N, C-alpha and C positions, 0 to 999 in steps of 0.2 A: 600289603602284607607286613607282618612284624619282621624286624631285622633277623631274628633267629630263623624264620622261614626262608628268607633270602639266602642265608648262610647254608642251610641244609639243601636248598635247591641248587646252589652252585656246586656243592660237593656231590650231589646226586648226579648232576649233568656230567661232571668230570668222571665219576665212576662209570657211568653208562658208556662214555666215549672210550674207556679203557678196554671194553669188550672187543674192540677191533684188533687188539694184540694181546691175547691171553698167553701165548707162548712166544718164544724168540727174544725175550728181554734179558736172558741170562748172560753173565760174563764169566770169565775163567774163575773168579772168586766164588761164584754162586755154588759151584760143586762143593766147596769146602764148607760153606755155611749150611747148605741143605743137608749134607751128610751128617753134620754136627747135630742139627735139629732132629733128624731121624734117629740118631743114636740116643739122644736124650729122651725120645719118645718110646724107647725100648727095643729098637731094631738092632740086630747084630751088625758086625762090620760088613759082611757080604750083602746082607739084605739092604742096608743103608746105601752101599755102593751101587747095588742093582737099581734101586728106585731113583737114585740121583742120575745115573747114567741114562736111564730111560727118559727122564725129564729133559736132560740137556740135549740128548741126541734127537728127541722128537722136536725140540725147538730148532735145531740146526736143519733137520729135514724140512720143516715147515718153511724156513727162510729160503732154502734152496728151491723149493717148489714155487714160492712167490717170485723169486728173482728170475726164474726161467720163464714164468708167465709173461713177464714184461721185457724179456730179451728179444730185441728186434730180429735176431737171426735164429734163435733156438726155441722160440715160444711154441712151435708145433712139434718139438722133439718129445720123446717119452719122458714121463715124470721122473725127475732124478731123486725124489724123496726116498724111495726104498733103498737105493744104492747108498745115499748119504747116511741114512739111518744105520744100515748094516756096517759100513766102514767106520762110523763113529763108535758104535758098540765094540767092534773088534779092537780099535785103537785104545779106547779107554780101559777095557777089560784086560788087555795085554799088560798095561802098566800096573793096574791094581793087583792082578794076580802075581806079577813078579815081585812086587813089594810085600805082599802078604806072605809069599813063600820065603822071602828074605827075613821075615820076622818083624816087619813094621806094622805092628798091631796095637800099639799104645794109643792113648788119647781117645777123643770122641770122633774125630774126622776120619773119613775113609782115605787111604793112602794114594791120593791122586798125584802127589808131588813128594819130593824128598822130605824126610822127617824133620830136618832142620827148618825147612820152609813152613811146614804144617804147624810148627810150634807157634808161629805168628798168629794163626787163626785159633789155636787152642786157648789163647788168653783173651778171646773176644766172645764170651758166651752170651752177651746181651741180645744180639740179633737172633741167634738160633733159639734161645728161650722164647723170644717173641713169636717165632715161627711155629713152635710146637703145637699150640692149640689149633692153629689154622690147618696144618697138614694132618692133624689127627681127626679133625671134624670133616674136612672137605677133600682129603686126599692131597697128593703132591701138587698136581697141576693147578687145580682151583684153589688149594690152600695157599700156595705161594702168591697167586694173583690176588686173592682176597686180602692177604697180609699187606701187600704192596698198596692196594687201594686204601686200606684203613690208615696206613701211616701217611700216605700222600694227602688224603683228605684232612687228616688231623693237622698236617702242616699248614694248609690253607686256613683252617679254622683258627689256629693259633695266630697266624698273621692278622686276621680280623680282630682277635681279642687284644693283641698288642696295640693296634691302631685305635681301637675304641677306648682302651685304658688311657691313651694319650689325648682323648677328647677329639679325635678326628671324626668327622661326620660319617654317618652310616654309609652313604654312597661311596665315599672315598675309602672307607674301611673294606667295603666289598670289592672295590677296585684292587686293593692290596691282596685280598684272597684270590681274586681272579688272576692277578699277576703271578702269584705263586704257582698256579696251575698251568699257565700258558708259557712261562719262562722255563729254562732248563731245570729249575727246581722240581717241577712236577714230573718231567720226563725222568730225571735221575731218581727221584723218590720212588718211582714205579719199578725201577730195576731191583731185582732180588739181591740187594747188597746192604751194607750198613749205612750208606749215605742217606737213605730216607729217615732212619731214626736219628742220625746226626742232625739233619735239618730240623726235625720236630723238636728234639731236645734243646737245640740251640735257640729255637724260637721260644720254647718254654722258659729258658733262662732270660731271654729278653723280655718276656712278659713279666717275669719276676722283677726285673730292673724297672720296668714301667710302673708296676704297682708300688714299688718302694719309692721311686723318685717323685711320683705324683703326691706322695704323702697320705695316700688312702690306706694302704695296708703295708707298712714298712716291714713288719715282722713276717707276714705271710709272703711278701715278695722276696725277702732275703732267704727265707726257707725254701722257696721254690727254686731259686738260683742254686742253692746248695744241693737240693735233690736232683736237679738236672745235671750238675757236675758229677754227682755220684753215679747216676745212671749212665752218663757218658763214659765213665771209667770202665763199665762192664761191656759197653758196645765197642769202644775204641779208645784206649786210655790216652793215646797221643792227643786226641781231640779234647779230652778233659784237661790235659796239661796246657794246650794252646789256649783254650777258652779261659782258663783260670789266669794265665799270664796276661792275656789281653784285657780281661775285665779289671784285674788289679792295676794294670797300667793306665787304663782309662780313668779309673777312680783317682789314681794319684795325680794325673794331669788336671782333672777337674778341681781337686782339692788345692793344688798349687796355684791355679789361676784364681780361685776364690780368695786364697790367702793374700795374694798380691793386690787384690782389690779391697783388702781389709774386711772380707766377709768370712764367716765360719764355713768350713767345708760342707757341713750338713750331716745330719745323722744317717740318712739313707746312703750318701756317698761313702761315708766311712764304713758302714755295714757291708756294702757291696764290695768295697776294696778288701775288707777283711775276709769275706767269703772267697773271693778270687785267690787271695794269698793262701788260705786254708786249702783250697782245691789244688793249688800247685804243690804245696808241701805234702798233702795227703797222697796225691798221685805218685810223686817221686818215692815216698816211703813205701807205699803199698806195692809199687812195681818192683822195688828192690827186695822187699820181704817175700813176694811171691815168685821171685826169680823170672820176671818177664824179660823177653829179648831186649837187649840194649840198643841204643842208637847206632852203635858200631855194627851190630848184627843187621840192622835195617839197611845201612849203607852197603854192607857186603852183599846183601840180597839184591840190591839194585844193580850193583856193578858186576855181579857174577851171573846175571840172568837167572835169578832164583836158585842160586847155589849150584847151577849146572856146570860152572867153571871153577877153577881154583880160586881161593880167596886172594884178594889184592894185598900186597905187602904194605902199601901206603894208601889206604882207601880215602882218607880225608882230603889230601891234596887233589886227588882225582875227582872227588865229589864236588869240591868247590870250583874246579875248572869246568866240570859239567854244568854247574849252576850258572856260570857266566854264559856259556854257550846256549843253555836252555832259555834263559830269560831274553836273550837277544832274539832268538828265533820266535819265542812267544810274542814279543812285542811287534815283530814284523808281521806275524799273522794277525795280531790284534788290530794293527793299523790297516791291514788289508781289508778286514771285515770288522769295523769298529763298533759293532752293536754292543758287545760286552763293555768296552771302555766307555761308550756313551751312556749306557745304563748305570754303570757305577758312578760316573760323574754326576748324572742327574740325581741319583739316590743320595750321594754325599751332599749335594746342594740342598735337597729336601731335608735331610737329617739336621742340617745346620739351623733350621728353623726352631729346633728345640736343642740347644747346644749341649745340655747336660746328658739327656738321653741319647742325643746324636753321637756323643763320644763313645758310649757303650755300644751303640749300634755299629759304628765304624769298627770298633774293636772286635765285635763278634764276627762281622763280615771279613775282617782281616785274617781270621783263622783259616779261611779258604786259601789265601795266599801262602800261609804257613804250611798247610797240608800239601799244596803243590810244590813248595820249596823242598819239602821232605822227600818228594819223589819226582825229581826233575826228568821225567820221561815224557817226551813230546807225543808219544804214540799210545799212552796208557788210557785208552777208552775215552778219548775226547776230553771234555772239561769236567769230568765227574769229581776230580780231586779238588778243584777250585770252586765247586758249585756253591759252597757256603757264602762266597762273595756276592752271589745273586740276591742274597737277603737284603743287601743295601738298596737296590732298586725296588724290591718288593715292598719294603717298609718306607723307603725314602721318597719315591715318586708320588705316592698319595699325599704326603706332606707338602711336596713341592707344588702340587696342584691346588692346595687349600686356598691361596689368595685368588687364584683365577676363578675357582668355583664360587667363592664367597662374593667376589665382585659381580659375577654374572647373576647370582641370585639376588643381590642387593639392588641392582639397577632395574628400573621398570622397563617394559617394552617400549621401543621407540615410538613416539607419538601418543603414548597413553598418558593422559593427565594424572597427576598424583596430588590429591588435595590432602588437607589435614585429617579428613575423616577416612581417607583410604590410603594408608601408608604403603610403600612398596613392599612387596613380598620377596 
């Protein structure tokens, strides 16, 4: 089969497997993004809140039913789904009605949380806009699922395109696509949150870097990086800032190393560094011009449990103390189950086979650590904030395997004579 057929087959298999979990993937943030999308599609506040509550509570009821089915003590008890559904509806509507009665009716999101907290989601229209056509065509449940499948499959395809642009063989490029699906990238991309789009757009930026650095389409690659940064600003502007900083830093490091060796930095490296700097400057200026929540507001949100408590008088010293505590505990857990650390190490070793592109790959994956550092909460839905770091093994491990695959392909089978007329395949 042609490579594109294998790519589509892998994506199709992944999509079919996701039918096992159509509901129950939502997180607390899902309510805000979904109500935002429904509001953009023309629904009123109450209608958007009602559809969102039904989706979220149906997912919780489904999980309760599945958990009881495998409970060794209560598996024969009555189905808890109706009770969980009823309690969930009552709890969510109690909060929404109270805030609507208090006059919290501004913006696009339904008032599931205090207005100050909801402002954080109001400045992230990218994912709700992406959701609108899906929920309009397929309804809420299947629309959210279909949107997640599309963005997750697109991430795997982009991983394949990046590796092929780097002249990695088709089997290893397909390996990268498969790694995207089976590692936490695929699981997180399927959740109805911004992380799926963040992964896809970061991979699009890396594809642009690969196009520019291979000298094939420098202008197109640079333009693709710029477009990805612009799209990231609409999805989550902090990621646009982090990626711009990291790409500019990677370009500067590569340029300095080449200068020390008496070599010019290269047109592509200079262009990518410039795009990264422009992304940083543009993100900062636009965020201030549009009055986006500041970093201090984000720190207060973290330390006050989403503004449920009074603001901290000295938030930054507490934040840095929490950083030290968090990373110590994170490292302990990482050494306890070192799959992530081993994957990152292997990916970094593979990225080193192409040092210039590898610098940009490590930089892009480093945004995952910056995201996690911005929210040092050890209990915030597993590893979803650091998920961008998994792009390092997704794109690095196939490169690490290149010499092994090439050697095995080049050597003839043991005992098979190889003459001048029959070279080794």
